[in-house]
N, C-alpha and C positions, 0 to 999 in steps of 0.2 A: 628603489627604496633600499637603504642599507640594512644589512643584517646586524644584529647586536643583542645586547642584554642590558636591562636597566631596572631600577627600583622606582616605583611611583613615590612621590613625596609623602603621601599618606602612610606608606609602608615604613619609610625611614623615620617618620615621626613616632610611630607606634613601636618600632623595633630598631632603636638607634644603634644597637651593637651588631646588626647584621653586616656581614661582609661576603662578597661573592667574587668568584673568579670565572672568567669566560675564555673559551678557546674557540676560534673559528678555524675549522679544518676543511680545506678544499682540495679537489683534484687528487683524491686518494681512492684506492680500490679496497673496499672491505672484503673480508674473506674469513673462512674458518681459522681459528687460531693455529698457527704453526706449532710444531713440537716444542721449540724453544720457549715460546710464549706460554704454552700450557705448563711447561715445567716451572717457569717463573711464577705463574699464577698459583699453582698448587703449593709451591714453596711458601708464598706469601700467606696463603690460607693456613698453613701449618704454623707459621710464626705468629699470626694473629691469634689462633687458638691457644697457643702456649702463653701468649701475653694476657689474654682475657681470662683464661682459666675459668674458675667458678664465679667470678665477679658478676653481680647482676648488671645487665646492660644499662639499667637506669642510673647506675652510679658512675658511668663514663661521662665526664663533663660535657663533651660535645653533644651526646645523645640526650642528656638531662636538659640541656639548654633548648634543644628542639622540642622536647616534651613541654617545656614551659611556654614556648612560642605557640604550639598547637592549642594549649589551653587558653591563651590570650585571645584567639579568634574562635573559641567555642568548640574545639574538637577534642574528644577524649583520646589522648595519645596511647592508651593501652588497647584501644580498638582500632585506631588508624595510626600506624607507626610511620615515622620518617623512613625514607628509602634506605638510609644508612643503617638504622636500627633493624629494619626488616631483613637486610642482607646478613647482618651479624647474627641475628636470631636464627636464620636459616643455617648459617655456618656452625653455630654452637649446638643447635639441636640435631642437625643432620650430619655434620662432620665435613661437608664440602659444599661448594657452590658450582653447579654445572656450567660448562662452557656454552656460550651462545654464539658469539662471533668475535672477531678480533677487537673491534672497537668497544663493544659492550664489556668484554672481558677486561680490557685495559681500564675502563671506567670503574668496574666493580673492584678491581685490584686496588686502585687508589682509594675507593670508598672505604673498604675494610681496613686499609693501612692507616688511614687518618680518622676513621669513624665519622666521615662527613658525607652528606648526600651528593652524589655525582650523577648528572643526567646528560644524555646525548639526544639531540633532536635533529631530525632530518630536515635540512635547510630547504629542500624542494617543496615542503609543505608550508613554509613560513612566509607570511607577508610582512616584511619589515622586521623590526626588532621584537624580541620577546620582553614583555614587561611583567614584573611581579607586582600585582595590585589586588585590591579588594574586589570581589565579585559584586555586580549590581543586582544579581538575581535573574537576569534575563539571558545569561549565556547558556550554551549547551556544551556538553562534554561527553565523549564516548571513550571509555577506557580501552586500553589495548587488549584486555582479557575479557571484555564483555560486549555483546552486540547492542545492548540497550543504552540509549542516550540518557544522560542524567542532567540535572540542572543544579549547579552549585548554588547554595543559598546566599543571599545578600550578606556581605561581610566576610565570607570565606576567602582565604588567600589563594589566588590562582596565578598561573602563567598564561598570558594571552598575547597573541600577535596583534598587528595593527588592524587586521580584518575582523578581530573578535574571536578567532579560533582559540579555544582553551586547550592548551597542550599539556597542562598538569593541574591536578586538583589537590586541595589541602596542602598547599605550598609544595612540599617535596614528598608527597605520598605516592601518587601514581600518575603515569603519563597517558596521553591519548593514543588511540590507534593510529591516527594520522601522522603523529610525530615520531613514532618508533623507527629506529635505524635497522636496516637489513642489508643483505648482500648487494643490493642495487644502490645503496647510499654512496654518493661520491662527495657530498658536502654536509658537514654537521656542525651544530652549535653545541658545545659541551659546557655545562655549568657545574661549579663547585661552591658550596655555601656553608657558612658557619654562623652561629649565634652566641657562642660562649666567649668568656674572657680569654684573650689570647688567640681568638679565632683568625684574626688577620694573618698572623704568622703561620698558622696551620694551612690556611688557604694558599698563601704564597708558596709554601713548601710543596703542597699537593699539586699546585699548578705547574711548578717546575718539574716535579717527578713525572707528571702526566705528559708534559711537553716532550720530555726526553724519550719516554716510552712510545709515544705516537711517532716521533721521528724515526725511532729504531724499527718499529714494526709496520707502520702504515705510510710513512713518508708524507708526500703531499705538501701543500702550503699551510703553514701554521701561524696564526696570530693570536695573541692572548693579552689579557689585562685584568686588573682588579678593580672592583667597584665597591663603594661604601658611601657614607654620608657626604664626604667631601668630593667624591667623584662618582656620582650615582649612575653613570651609564658607560658602556663600552660599545663602540661602533666600528664596523669594518671600514677601513679607509683605503684609498688607492684603487 
């Protein structure tokens, strides 16, 4: 069963502006971030802090669009923030974002650079493509930072594989424990998404930057693509 990333038709009908980028990274060795990457990551954090300044995060167009999307499926975006807003909030409140590992640091670097949610899923845990869809109410989800399983309510936007494993809740809020990448991860699906006007250009730029950084620091086999209303899925081929 091929690995990939796609939007369910019902999602595209409700959120016609959504655009996503997907990267399939295989045959790489994850590791602690080397000194050169840490230096690059810290420098990016400094640039972003200088650019954002005292501006409320809710006024950044990409984050404002995600807040609007959350409200559309019944989630309070001041209680449950998109992954990009949560990262930037950590940066502006604490002054830095800690290093986790090379792959996660690279994803976070791109996320704060473009104010877009970027997620990395361990392919070992996925059965077929990941689909962004509305929950039926029957699915179960266990967050990466909580041992207690949860049940997303009907109508919530989730990421799910073909076996019904929910790998992310509230669209781009939080990942599951099964899907998180670690030092043993050798294959990953990375997603980048936007909801705002001009989002496709930002996704394409972010995808290009992340491809370059992955090639530089993790190597491996890299394939990528963009999905939207006209091309709603990206699958691994060959």
